[in-house]
N, CA, C, O and the ligand as a Tripos MOL2 file, in Angstrom:
@<TRIPOS>MOLECULE
protein
  281   279    71     0     0
PROTEIN
NO_CHARGES

@<TRIPOS>ATOM
      1 N         -22.4690   -2.0230   -2.2220 N.3       1 MET1
      2 CA        -21.1870   -2.7310   -2.1550 C.3       1 MET1
      3 C         -20.4830   -2.6740   -3.5120 C.2       1 MET1
      4 O         -21.1130   -2.8170   -4.5600 O.2       1 MET1
      5 N         -19.1870   -2.4670   -3.4720 N.am      2 HIS2
      6 CA        -18.4060   -2.4560   -4.6910 C.3       2 HIS2
      7 C         -17.7840   -3.8320   -4.9190 C.2       2 HIS2
      8 O         -17.2840   -4.4710   -3.9930 O.2       2 HIS2
      9 N         -17.8300   -4.2710   -6.1860 N.am      3 ASP3
     10 CA        -17.2040   -5.5430   -6.5170 C.3       3 ASP3
     11 C         -15.7450   -5.2880   -6.8770 C.2       3 ASP3
     12 O         -15.4610   -4.7220   -7.9320 O.2       3 ASP3
     13 N         -14.8330   -5.6930   -6.0290 N.am      4 THR4
     14 CA        -13.4140   -5.4230   -6.2520 C.3       4 THR4
     15 C         -12.7180   -6.6040   -6.9140 C.2       4 THR4
     16 O         -11.5170   -6.5430   -7.1770 O.2       4 THR4
     17 N         -13.4630   -7.6920   -7.1920 N.am      5 SER5
     18 CA        -12.8320   -8.8860   -7.7440 C.3       5 SER5
     19 C         -12.6270   -8.7720   -9.2560 C.2       5 SER5
     20 O         -11.7580   -9.4470   -9.8080 O.2       5 SER5
     21 N         -13.4100   -7.9320   -9.9300 N.am      6 SER6
     22 CA        -13.2840   -7.8220  -11.3810 C.3       6 SER6
     23 C         -12.1140   -6.9140  -11.7480 C.2       6 SER6
     24 O         -11.9280   -5.8670  -11.1280 O.2       6 SER6
     25 N         -11.3210   -7.3050  -12.7550 N.am      7 PRO7
     26 CA        -10.2030   -6.4630  -13.2000 C.3       7 PRO7
     27 C         -10.7020   -5.1520  -13.7720 C.2       7 PRO7
     28 O         -11.7010   -5.1060  -14.4900 O.2       7 PRO7
     29 N          -9.9980   -4.1050  -13.4460 N.am      8 ASP8
     30 CA        -10.4490   -2.7770  -13.8690 C.3       8 ASP8
     31 C          -9.2260   -1.8880  -14.0240 C.2       8 ASP8
     32 O          -8.3450   -1.8820  -13.1640 O.2       8 ASP8
     33 N          -9.1700   -1.1520  -15.0970 N.am      9 THR9
     34 CA         -8.0230   -0.2800  -15.3180 C.3       9 THR9
     35 C          -8.1820    1.0550  -14.6060 C.2       9 THR9
     36 O          -7.2250    1.8120  -14.4440 O.2       9 THR9
     37 N          -9.4040    1.3230  -14.1880 N.am     10 LYS10
     38 CA         -9.6330    2.5790  -13.4650 C.3      10 LYS10
     39 C          -9.0920    2.4660  -12.0450 C.2      10 LYS10
     40 O          -9.0230    1.3650  -11.4970 O.2      10 LYS10
     41 N          -8.7130    3.5720  -11.4500 N.am     11 PRO11
     42 CA         -8.2240    3.5420  -10.0760 C.3      11 PRO11
     43 C          -9.2510    2.9210   -9.1420 C.2      11 PRO11
     44 O         -10.4250    3.2900   -9.1500 O.2      11 PRO11
     45 N          -8.7910    1.9810   -8.3450 N.am     12 ALA12
     46 CA         -9.6960    1.2910   -7.4390 C.3      12 ALA12
     47 C          -9.9320    2.1030   -6.1760 C.2      12 ALA12
     48 O         -10.8890    1.8710   -5.4380 O.2      12 ALA12
     49 N          -9.0470    3.0540   -5.9450 N.am     13 TRP13
     50 CA         -9.1300    3.7850   -4.6860 C.3      13 TRP13
     51 C          -9.0850    5.2880   -4.9370 C.2      13 TRP13
     52 O          -8.4650    5.7630   -5.8880 O.2      13 TRP13
     53 N          -9.7410    6.0000   -4.0820 N.am     14 VAL14
     54 CA         -9.7050    7.4560   -4.1340 C.3      14 VAL14
     55 C          -9.2310    7.9530   -2.7810 C.2      14 VAL14
     56 O          -9.6370    7.4440   -1.7360 O.2      14 VAL14
     57 N          -8.3650    8.9570   -2.8180 N.am     15 CYS15
     58 CA         -7.8060    9.5000   -1.5870 C.3      15 CYS15
     59 C          -8.9020    9.9830   -0.6480 C.2      15 CYS15
     60 O          -9.7850   10.7470   -1.0390 O.2      15 CYS15
     61 N          -8.8290    9.5290    0.5840 N.am     16 ALA16
     62 CA         -9.8300    9.9150    1.5750 C.3      16 ALA16
     63 C          -9.6240   11.3560    2.0220 C.2      16 ALA16
     64 O         -10.5300   11.9790    2.5740 O.2      16 ALA16
     65 N          -8.4300   11.8770    1.7800 N.am     17 ARG17
     66 CA         -8.1120   13.2080    2.2760 C.3      17 ARG17
     67 C          -8.4890   14.2890    1.2640 C.2      17 ARG17
     68 O          -9.1060   15.2920    1.6220 O.2      17 ARG17
     69 N          -8.1130   14.0790   -0.0130 N.am     18 CYS18
     70 CA         -8.3380   15.1330   -0.9990 C.3      18 CYS18
     71 C          -9.1600   14.6840   -2.2030 C.2      18 CYS18
     72 O          -9.4630   15.5030   -3.0700 O.2      18 CYS18
     73 N          -9.5320   13.3900   -2.2810 N.am     19 GLY19
     74 CA        -10.3970   12.9260   -3.3510 C.3      19 GLY19
     75 C          -9.6840   12.6230   -4.6500 C.2      19 GLY19
     76 O         -10.3330   12.2740   -5.6360 O.2      19 GLY19
     77 N          -8.3680   12.7470   -4.6810 N.am     20 GLU20
     78 CA         -7.5810   12.4260   -5.8710 C.3      20 GLU20
     79 C          -7.5400   10.9120   -6.0690 C.2      20 GLU20
     80 O          -7.5280   10.1590   -5.0950 O.2      20 GLU20
     81 N          -7.5180   10.4620   -7.3320 N.am     21 ALA21
     82 CA         -7.3980    9.0370   -7.6120 C.3      21 ALA21
     83 C          -6.0210    8.5530   -7.1900 C.2      21 ALA21
     84 O          -5.0120    9.1960   -7.4840 O.2      21 ALA21
     85 N          -5.9800    7.4320   -6.5090 N.am     22 LEU22
     86 CA         -4.7040    6.9220   -6.0220 C.3      22 LEU22
     87 C          -3.9170    6.2370   -7.1310 C.2      22 LEU22
     88 O          -4.5050    5.6980   -8.0700 O.2      22 LEU22
     89 N          -2.5990    6.2540   -7.0280 N.am     23 THR23
     90 CA         -1.6980    5.6590   -8.0060 C.3      23 THR23
     91 C          -1.0020    4.4630   -7.3830 C.2      23 THR23
     92 O          -0.5670    4.5190   -6.2330 O.2      23 THR23
     93 N          -0.8950    3.3750   -8.1480 N.am     24 LEU24
     94 CA         -0.1820    2.2030   -7.6410 C.3      24 LEU24
     95 C           1.2870    2.3060   -8.0230 C.2      24 LEU24
     96 O           1.6260    2.4160   -9.2010 O.2      24 LEU24
     97 N           2.1470    2.2690   -7.0280 N.am     25 GLY25
     98 CA          3.5700    2.3870   -7.3130 C.3      25 GLY25
     99 C           4.4090    2.0900   -6.0840 C.2      25 GLY25
    100 O           3.8990    1.8510   -4.9890 O.2      25 GLY25
    101 N           5.7090    2.1120   -6.3050 N.am     26 LYS26
    102 CA          6.6410    1.8030   -5.2220 C.3      26 LYS26
    103 C           6.6350    2.8820   -4.1510 C.2      26 LYS26
    104 O           6.8280    4.0670   -4.4200 O.2      26 LYS26
    105 N           6.4100    2.4330   -2.9500 N.am     27 ILE27
    106 CA          6.4570    3.3200   -1.7970 C.3      27 ILE27
    107 C           7.4240    2.7160   -0.7870 C.2      27 ILE27
    108 O           7.4080    1.5100   -0.5430 O.2      27 ILE27
    109 N           8.2510    3.5520   -0.2130 N.am     28 GLU28
    110 CA          9.1460    3.0400    0.8170 C.3      28 GLU28
    111 C           8.4540    3.1030    2.1610 C.2      28 GLU28
    112 O           8.0950    4.1770    2.6430 O.2      28 GLU28
    113 N           8.2730    1.9460    2.7560 N.am     29 ILE29
    114 CA          7.6580    1.9100    4.0720 C.3      29 ILE29
    115 C           8.7300    1.6570    5.1170 C.2      29 ILE29
    116 O           9.6530    0.8690    4.9130 O.2      29 ILE29
    117 N           8.5860    2.3310    6.2190 N.am     30 ALA30
    118 CA          9.5500    2.1520    7.2980 C.3      30 ALA30
    119 C           9.0160    1.1160    8.2650 C.2      30 ALA30
    120 O           7.8820    1.2150    8.7350 O.2      30 ALA30
    121 N           9.8320    0.1300    8.5580 N.am     31 TYR31
    122 CA          9.4100   -0.9100    9.4770 C.3      31 TYR31
    123 C          10.6270   -1.4230   10.2390 C.2      31 TYR31
    124 O          11.6370   -1.7990    9.6440 O.2      31 TYR31
    125 N          10.5180   -1.4330   11.5240 N.am     32 LEU32
    126 CA         11.6090   -1.8860   12.3840 C.3      32 LEU32
    127 C          12.9300   -1.1870   12.0620 C.2      32 LEU32
    128 O          13.9980   -1.7990   12.0950 O.2      32 LEU32
    129 N          12.8360    0.1000   11.7510 N.am     33 GLY33
    130 CA         14.0260    0.8930   11.5210 C.3      33 GLY33
    131 C          14.6240    0.7680   10.1400 C.2      33 GLY33
    132 O          15.6550    1.3780    9.8540 O.2      33 GLY33
    133 N          13.9820   -0.0290    9.2590 N.am     34 SER34
    134 CA         14.4680   -0.1630    7.8950 C.3      34 SER34
    135 C          13.3880    0.2790    6.9160 C.2      34 SER34
    136 O          12.2050    0.3010    7.2570 O.2      34 SER34
    137 N          13.8000    0.6320    5.6920 N.am     35 ALA35
    138 CA         12.8490    1.0400    4.6650 C.3      35 ALA35
    139 C          12.7350   -0.0480    3.6130 C.2      35 ALA35
    140 O          13.7420   -0.5820    3.1480 O.2      35 ALA35
    141 N          11.4910   -0.3780    3.2340 N.am     36 PHE36
    142 CA         11.2530   -1.4130    2.2390 C.3      36 PHE36
    143 C          10.4100   -0.8460    1.1120 C.2      36 PHE36
    144 O           9.3740   -0.2300    1.3640 O.2      36 PHE36
    145 N          10.8460   -1.0470   -0.1500 N.am     37 PRO37
    146 CA         10.0170   -0.6460   -1.2870 C.3      37 PRO37
    147 C           8.8740   -1.6290   -1.4700 C.2      37 PRO37
    148 O           9.0970   -2.8310   -1.6130 O.2      37 PRO37
    149 N           7.6470   -1.1160   -1.4640 N.am     38 VAL38
    150 CA          6.4580   -1.9520   -1.6210 C.3      38 VAL38
    151 C           5.5110   -1.2590   -2.5920 C.2      38 VAL38
    152 O           5.3740   -0.0360   -2.5710 O.2      38 VAL38
    153 N           4.8560   -2.0490   -3.4460 N.am     39 ASP39
    154 CA          3.8510   -1.4810   -4.3410 C.3      39 ASP39
    155 C           2.5830   -1.1880   -3.5550 C.2      39 ASP39
    156 O           1.9040   -2.0920   -3.0680 O.2      39 ASP39
    157 N           2.2880    0.0900   -3.4470 N.am     40 LEU40
    158 CA          1.1040    0.4920   -2.6960 C.3      40 LEU40
    159 C           0.3590    1.5860   -3.4410 C.2      40 LEU40
    160 O           0.9380    2.3410   -4.2210 O.2      40 LEU40
    161 N          -0.9390    1.6510   -3.1810 N.am     41 TRP41
    162 CA         -1.7370    2.7600   -3.6860 C.3      41 TRP41
    163 C          -1.4260    3.9980   -2.8740 C.2      41 TRP41
    164 O          -1.4700    3.9780   -1.6440 O.2      41 TRP41
    165 N          -1.1110    5.0790   -3.5780 N.am     42 HIS42
    166 CA         -0.8030    6.3040   -2.8590 C.3      42 HIS42
    167 C          -1.3360    7.5120   -3.6240 C.2      42 HIS42
    168 O          -1.6360    7.4240   -4.8140 O.2      42 HIS42
    169 N          -1.4470    8.6270   -2.9320 N.am     43 CYS43
    170 CA         -1.9640    9.8560   -3.5120 C.3      43 CYS43
    171 C          -0.8010   10.7730   -3.8660 C.2      43 CYS43
    172 O          -0.0170   11.1750   -3.0070 O.2      43 CYS43
    173 N          -0.7100   11.0990   -5.1750 N.am     44 LYS44
    174 CA          0.3600   12.0000   -5.5900 C.3      44 LYS44
    175 C           0.1270   13.4040   -5.0560 C.2      44 LYS44
    176 O           1.0670   14.1770   -4.8670 O.2      44 LYS44
    177 N          -1.1280   13.7190   -4.8190 N.am     45 GLN45
    178 CA         -1.5090   15.0660   -4.4190 C.3      45 GLN45
    179 C          -1.0240   15.4140   -3.0130 C.2      45 GLN45
    180 O          -0.3750   16.4380   -2.8020 O.2      45 GLN45
    181 N          -1.3500   14.5460   -2.0550 N.am     46 CYS46
    182 CA         -1.0560   14.8950   -0.6600 C.3      46 CYS46
    183 C          -0.1350   13.8790    0.0090 C.2      46 CYS46
    184 O           0.2680   14.0740    1.1550 O.2      46 CYS46
    185 N           0.2050   12.7840   -0.7010 N.am     47 GLY47
    186 CA          1.1580   11.8330   -0.1490 C.3      47 GLY47
    187 C           0.5520   10.7690    0.7380 C.2      47 GLY47
    188 O           1.2740    9.9760    1.3430 O.2      47 GLY47
    189 N          -0.7770   10.7420    0.8240 N.am     48 LEU48
    190 CA         -1.4200    9.7110    1.6230 C.3      48 LEU48
    191 C          -1.1460    8.3360    1.0340 C.2      48 LEU48
    192 O          -1.2330    8.1600   -0.1820 O.2      48 LEU48
    193 N          -0.8200    7.3650    1.8650 N.am     49 VAL49
    194 CA         -0.5500    6.0040    1.4020 C.3      49 VAL49
    195 C          -1.5970    5.0700    1.9730 C.2      49 VAL49
    196 O          -1.8680    5.0710    3.1740 O.2      49 VAL49
    197 N          -2.1850    4.2690    1.0870 N.am     50 LEU50
    198 CA         -3.1890    3.3090    1.5210 C.3      50 LEU50
    199 C          -2.5150    2.0010    1.8870 C.2      50 LEU50
    200 O          -1.8730    1.3810    1.0380 O.2      50 LEU50
    201 N          -2.6450    1.5750    3.1100 N.am     51 VAL51
    202 CA         -2.0880    0.2940    3.5360 C.3      51 VAL51
    203 C          -3.2370   -0.6860    3.7220 C.2      51 VAL51
    204 O          -3.9840   -0.6000    4.6970 O.2      51 VAL51
    205 N          -3.3770   -1.6240    2.7780 N.am     52 PRO52
    206 CA         -4.4580   -2.6070    2.8840 C.3      52 PRO52
    207 C          -4.2890   -3.4540    4.1390 C.2      52 PRO52
    208 O          -3.1820   -3.6630    4.6360 O.2      52 PRO52
    209 N          -5.4290   -3.9350    4.6300 N.am     53 GLU53
    210 CA         -5.3860   -4.6900    5.8750 C.3      53 GLU53
    211 C          -4.5520   -5.9560    5.7400 C.2      53 GLU53
    212 O          -3.8450   -6.3500    6.6680 O.2      53 GLU53
    213 N          -4.6440   -6.6050    4.5430 N.am     54 ASP54
    214 CA         -3.8720   -7.8390    4.3700 C.3      54 ASP54
    215 C          -2.3760   -7.5710    4.3550 C.2      54 ASP54
    216 O          -1.5780   -8.4140    4.7630 O.2      54 ASP54
    217 N          -2.0020   -6.3740    3.8740 N.am     55 LEU55
    218 CA         -0.5880   -6.0220    3.8990 C.3      55 LEU55
    219 C          -0.1420   -5.7680    5.3380 C.2      55 LEU55
    220 O           0.9030   -6.2480    5.7750 O.2      55 LEU55
    221 N          -0.9450   -5.0160    6.0500 N.am     56 ALA56
    222 CA         -0.5970   -4.6710    7.4270 C.3      56 ALA56
    223 C          -0.5060   -5.9230    8.2960 C.2      56 ALA56
    224 O           0.3540   -6.0240    9.1710 O.2      56 ALA56
    225 N          -1.4050   -6.8750    8.0420 N.am     57 LEU57
    226 CA         -1.4440   -8.0640    8.8860 C.3      57 LEU57
    227 C          -0.5730   -9.1930    8.3510 C.2      57 LEU57
    228 O          -0.0130   -9.9590    9.1360 O.2      57 LEU57
    229 N          -0.4450   -9.3140    7.0230 N.am     58 GLY58
    230 CA          0.2460  -10.4410    6.4220 C.3      58 GLY58
    231 C           1.6700  -10.1460    6.0260 C.2      58 GLY58
    232 O           2.6090  -10.7660    6.5250 O.2      58 GLY58
    233 N           1.8280   -9.1820    5.1130 N.am     59 ARG59
    234 CA          3.1640   -8.9300    4.5480 C.3      59 ARG59
    235 C           4.1320   -8.4260    5.6060 C.2      59 ARG59
    236 O           5.3330   -8.6900    5.5420 O.2      59 ARG59
    237 N           3.6020   -7.7040    6.5720 N.am     60 MET60
    238 CA          4.4850   -7.1970    7.6150 C.3      60 MET60
    239 C           5.1310   -8.3560    8.3740 C.2      60 MET60
    240 O           6.2770   -8.2750    8.8150 O.2      60 MET60
    241 N           4.3640   -9.4270    8.5120 N.am     61 LEU61
    242 CA          4.9310  -10.5990    9.1710 C.3      61 LEU61
    243 C           6.0150  -11.2110    8.2980 C.2      61 LEU61
    244 O           7.0400  -11.6710    8.8020 O.2      61 LEU61
    245 N           5.7870  -11.2150    6.9800 N.am     62 GLU62
    246 CA          6.8060  -11.7210    6.0550 C.3      62 GLU62
    247 C           8.0650  -10.8680    6.1320 C.2      62 GLU62
    248 O           9.1830  -11.3830    6.1390 O.2      62 GLU62
    249 N           7.8630   -9.5610    6.1900 N.am     63 VAL63
    250 CA          9.0040   -8.6470    6.2890 C.3      63 VAL63
    251 C           9.7790   -8.9360    7.5670 C.2      63 VAL63
    252 O          11.0100   -8.9220    7.5860 O.2      63 VAL63
    253 N           9.0390   -9.1940    8.6210 N.am     64 GLU64
    254 CA          9.6830   -9.4840    9.8920 C.3      64 GLU64
    255 C          10.5240  -10.7620    9.7910 C.2      64 GLU64
    256 O          11.6250  -10.8340   10.3360 O.2      64 GLU64
    257 N           9.9880  -11.7760    9.0830 N.am     65 LYS65
    258 CA         10.7300  -13.0270    8.8990 C.3      65 LYS65
    259 C          11.9930  -12.7820    8.0830 C.2      65 LYS65
    260 O          13.0540  -13.3300    8.3800 O.2      65 LYS65
    261 N          11.8640  -11.9420    7.0400 N.am     66 MET66
    262 CA         13.0330  -11.6160    6.2190 C.3      66 MET66
    263 C          14.1360  -11.0210    7.0660 C.2      66 MET66
    264 O          15.3120  -11.3390    6.8920 O.2      66 MET66
    265 N          13.7490  -10.1610    7.9780 N.am     67 LEU67
    266 CA         14.7360   -9.5120    8.8300 C.3      67 LEU67
    267 C          15.4080  -10.5230    9.7510 C.2      67 LEU67
    268 O          16.6090  -10.4410   10.0090 O.2      67 LEU67
    269 N          14.6290  -11.4660   10.2380 N.am     68 GLU68
    270 CA         15.1810  -12.4490   11.1470 C.3      68 GLU68
    271 C          16.1880  -13.3660   10.4560 C.2      68 GLU68
    272 O          17.1190  -13.8750   11.0810 O.2      68 GLU68
    273 N          15.9790  -13.5660    9.1480 N.am     69 ASP69
    274 CA         16.8880  -14.4370    8.3850 C.3      69 ASP69
    275 C          18.2700  -13.8380    8.2170 C.2      69 ASP69
    276 O          19.2500  -14.5550    8.0150 O.2      69 ASP69
    277 N          18.3410  -12.5230    8.3000 N.am     70 LYS70
    278 CA         19.6210  -11.8680    8.0540 C.3      70 LYS70
    279 C          20.5850  -12.0570    9.2330 C.2      70 LYS70
    280 O          21.7140  -11.5680    9.1920 O.2      70 LYS70
    281 ZN         -4.6970   12.9840   -1.3410 Zn       71 ZN71
@<TRIPOS>BOND
     1     1     2 1
     2     2     3 1
     3     3     4 2
     4     3     5 am
     5     5     6 1
     6     6     7 1
     7     7     8 2
     8     7     9 am
     9     9    10 1
    10    10    11 1
    11    11    12 2
    12    11    13 am
    13    13    14 1
    14    14    15 1
    15    15    16 2
    16    15    17 am
    17    17    18 1
    18    18    19 1
    19    19    20 2
    20    19    21 am
    21    21    22 1
    22    22    23 1
    23    23    24 2
    24    23    25 am
    25    25    26 1
    26    26    27 1
    27    27    28 2
    28    27    29 am
    29    29    30 1
    30    30    31 1
    31    31    32 2
    32    31    33 am
    33    33    34 1
    34    34    35 1
    35    35    36 2
    36    35    37 am
    37    37    38 1
    38    38    39 1
    39    39    40 2
    40    39    41 am
    41    41    42 1
    42    42    43 1
    43    43    44 2
    44    43    45 am
    45    45    46 1
    46    46    47 1
    47    47    48 2
    48    47    49 am
    49    49    50 1
    50    50    51 1
    51    51    52 2
    52    51    53 am
    53    53    54 1
    54    54    55 1
    55    55    56 2
    56    55    57 am
    57    57    58 1
    58    58    59 1
    59    59    60 2
    60    59    61 am
    61    61    62 1
    62    62    63 1
    63    63    64 2
    64    63    65 am
    65    65    66 1
    66    66    67 1
    67    67    68 2
    68    67    69 am
    69    69    70 1
    70    70    71 1
    71    71    72 2
    72    71    73 am
    73    73    74 1
    74    74    75 1
    75    75    76 2
    76    75    77 am
    77    77    78 1
    78    78    79 1
    79    79    80 2
    80    79    81 am
    81    81    82 1
    82    82    83 1
    83    83    84 2
    84    83    85 am
    85    85    86 1
    86    86    87 1
    87    87    88 2
    88    87    89 am
    89    89    90 1
    90    90    91 1
    91    91    92 2
    92    91    93 am
    93    93    94 1
    94    94    95 1
    95    95    96 2
    96    95    97 am
    97    97    98 1
    98    98    99 1
    99    99   100 2
   100    99   101 am
   101   101   102 1
   102   102   103 1
   103   103   104 2
   104   103   105 am
   105   105   106 1
   106   106   107 1
   107   107   108 2
   108   107   109 am
   109   109   110 1
   110   110   111 1
   111   111   112 2
   112   111   113 am
   113   113   114 1
   114   114   115 1
   115   115   116 2
   116   115   117 am
   117   117   118 1
   118   118   119 1
   119   119   120 2
   120   119   121 am
   121   121   122 1
   122   122   123 1
   123   123   124 2
   124   123   125 am
   125   125   126 1
   126   126   127 1
   127   127   128 2
   128   127   129 am
   129   129   130 1
   130   130   131 1
   131   131   132 2
   132   131   133 am
   133   133   134 1
   134   134   135 1
   135   135   136 2
   136   135   137 am
   137   137   138 1
   138   138   139 1
   139   139   140 2
   140   139   141 am
   141   141   142 1
   142   142   143 1
   143   143   144 2
   144   143   145 am
   145   145   146 1
   146   146   147 1
   147   147   148 2
   148   147   149 am
   149   149   150 1
   150   150   151 1
   151   151   152 2
   152   151   153 am
   153   153   154 1
   154   154   155 1
   155   155   156 2
   156   155   157 am
   157   157   158 1
   158   158   159 1
   159   159   160 2
   160   159   161 am
   161   161   162 1
   162   162   163 1
   163   163   164 2
   164   163   165 am
   165   165   166 1
   166   166   167 1
   167   167   168 2
   168   167   169 am
   169   169   170 1
   170   170   171 1
   171   171   172 2
   172   171   173 am
   173   173   174 1
   174   174   175 1
   175   175   176 2
   176   175   177 am
   177   177   178 1
   178   178   179 1
   179   179   180 2
   180   179   181 am
   181   181   182 1
   182   182   183 1
   183   183   184 2
   184   183   185 am
   185   185   186 1
   186   186   187 1
   187   187   188 2
   188   187   189 am
   189   189   190 1
   190   190   191 1
   191   191   192 2
   192   191   193 am
   193   193   194 1
   194   194   195 1
   195   195   196 2
   196   195   197 am
   197   197   198 1
   198   198   199 1
   199   199   200 2
   200   199   201 am
   201   201   202 1
   202   202   203 1
   203   203   204 2
   204   203   205 am
   205   205   206 1
   206   206   207 1
   207   207   208 2
   208   207   209 am
   209   209   210 1
   210   210   211 1
   211   211   212 2
   212   211   213 am
   213   213   214 1
   214   214   215 1
   215   215   216 2
   216   215   217 am
   217   217   218 1
   218   218   219 1
   219   219   220 2
   220   219   221 am
   221   221   222 1
   222   222   223 1
   223   223   224 2
   224   223   225 am
   225   225   226 1
   226   226   227 1
   227   227   228 2
   228   227   229 am
   229   229   230 1
   230   230   231 1
   231   231   232 2
   232   231   233 am
   233   233   234 1
   234   234   235 1
   235   235   236 2
   236   235   237 am
   237   237   238 1
   238   238   239 1
   239   239   240 2
   240   239   241 am
   241   241   242 1
   242   242   243 1
   243   243   244 2
   244   243   245 am
   245   245   246 1
   246   246   247 1
   247   247   248 2
   248   247   249 am
   249   249   250 1
   250   250   251 1
   251   251   252 2
   252   251   253 am
   253   253   254 1
   254   254   255 1
   255   255   256 2
   256   255   257 am
   257   257   258 1
   258   258   259 1
   259   259   260 2
   260   259   261 am
   261   261   262 1
   262   262   263 1
   263   263   264 2
   264   263   265 am
   265   265   266 1
   266   266   267 1
   267   267   268 2
   268   267   269 am
   269   269   270 1
   270   270   271 1
   271   271   272 2
   272   271   273 am
   273   273   274 1
   274   274   275 1
   275   275   276 2
   276   275   277 am
   277   277   278 1
   278   278   279 1
   279   279   280 2
@<TRIPOS>SUBSTRUCTURE
     1 MET1         2 RESIDUE 1 A MET
     2 HIS2         6 RESIDUE 1 A HIS
     3 ASP3        10 RESIDUE 1 A ASP
     4 THR4        14 RESIDUE 1 A THR
     5 SER5        18 RESIDUE 1 A SER
     6 SER6        22 RESIDUE 1 A SER
     7 PRO7        26 RESIDUE 1 A PRO
     8 ASP8        30 RESIDUE 1 A ASP
     9 THR9        34 RESIDUE 1 A THR
    10 LYS10       38 RESIDUE 1 A LYS
    11 PRO11       42 RESIDUE 1 A PRO
    12 ALA12       46 RESIDUE 1 A ALA
    13 TRP13       50 RESIDUE 1 A TRP
    14 VAL14       54 RESIDUE 1 A VAL
    15 CYS15       58 RESIDUE 1 A CYS
    16 ALA16       62 RESIDUE 1 A ALA
    17 ARG17       66 RESIDUE 1 A ARG
    18 CYS18       70 RESIDUE 1 A CYS
    19 GLY19       74 RESIDUE 1 A GLY
    20 GLU20       78 RESIDUE 1 A GLU
    21 ALA21       82 RESIDUE 1 A ALA
    22 LEU22       86 RESIDUE 1 A LEU
    23 THR23       90 RESIDUE 1 A THR
    24 LEU24       94 RESIDUE 1 A LEU
    25 GLY25       98 RESIDUE 1 A GLY
    26 LYS26      102 RESIDUE 1 A LYS
    27 ILE27      106 RESIDUE 1 A ILE
    28 GLU28      110 RESIDUE 1 A GLU
    29 ILE29      114 RESIDUE 1 A ILE
    30 ALA30      118 RESIDUE 1 A ALA
    31 TYR31      122 RESIDUE 1 A TYR
    32 LEU32      126 RESIDUE 1 A LEU
    33 GLY33      130 RESIDUE 1 A GLY
    34 SER34      134 RESIDUE 1 A SER
    35 ALA35      138 RESIDUE 1 A ALA
    36 PHE36      142 RESIDUE 1 A PHE
    37 PRO37      146 RESIDUE 1 A PRO
    38 VAL38      150 RESIDUE 1 A VAL
    39 ASP39      154 RESIDUE 1 A ASP
    40 LEU40      158 RESIDUE 1 A LEU
    41 TRP41      162 RESIDUE 1 A TRP
    42 HIS42      166 RESIDUE 1 A HIS
    43 CYS43      170 RESIDUE 1 A CYS
    44 LYS44      174 RESIDUE 1 A LYS
    45 GLN45      178 RESIDUE 1 A GLN
    46 CYS46      182 RESIDUE 1 A CYS
    47 GLY47      186 RESIDUE 1 A GLY
    48 LEU48      190 RESIDUE 1 A LEU
    49 VAL49      194 RESIDUE 1 A VAL
    50 LEU50      198 RESIDUE 1 A LEU
    51 VAL51      202 RESIDUE 1 A VAL
    52 PRO52      206 RESIDUE 1 A PRO
    53 GLU53      210 RESIDUE 1 A GLU
    54 ASP54      214 RESIDUE 1 A ASP
    55 LEU55      218 RESIDUE 1 A LEU
    56 ALA56      222 RESIDUE 1 A ALA
    57 LEU57      226 RESIDUE 1 A LEU
    58 GLY58      230 RESIDUE 1 A GLY
    59 ARG59      234 RESIDUE 1 A ARG
    60 MET60      238 RESIDUE 1 A MET
    61 LEU61      242 RESIDUE 1 A LEU
    62 GLU62      246 RESIDUE 1 A GLU
    63 VAL63      250 RESIDUE 1 A VAL
    64 GLU64      254 RESIDUE 1 A GLU
    65 LYS65      258 RESIDUE 1 A LYS
    66 MET66      262 RESIDUE 1 A MET
    67 LEU67      266 RESIDUE 1 A LEU
    68 GLU68      270 RESIDUE 1 A GLU
    69 ASP69      274 RESIDUE 1 A ASP
    70 LYS70      278 RESIDUE 1 A LYS
    71 ZN71       281 GROUP 0 **** ****
């Protein structure tokens, strides 16, 4: 098991597709027909984007609420 709670400057994730270290940065995600800039781990090599489960389950709901407010 890896301990992910300790701060670390090394990349926490490695691309599952090509093995490149993932980079944390702004990624535009498409949701409900709109694009939102979100800080996500992504692979510069092949463009794979890692979507953490908490983002998929939690933040997406927040995004949905934001849309409803408009
Ligand atoms: Zn990759």
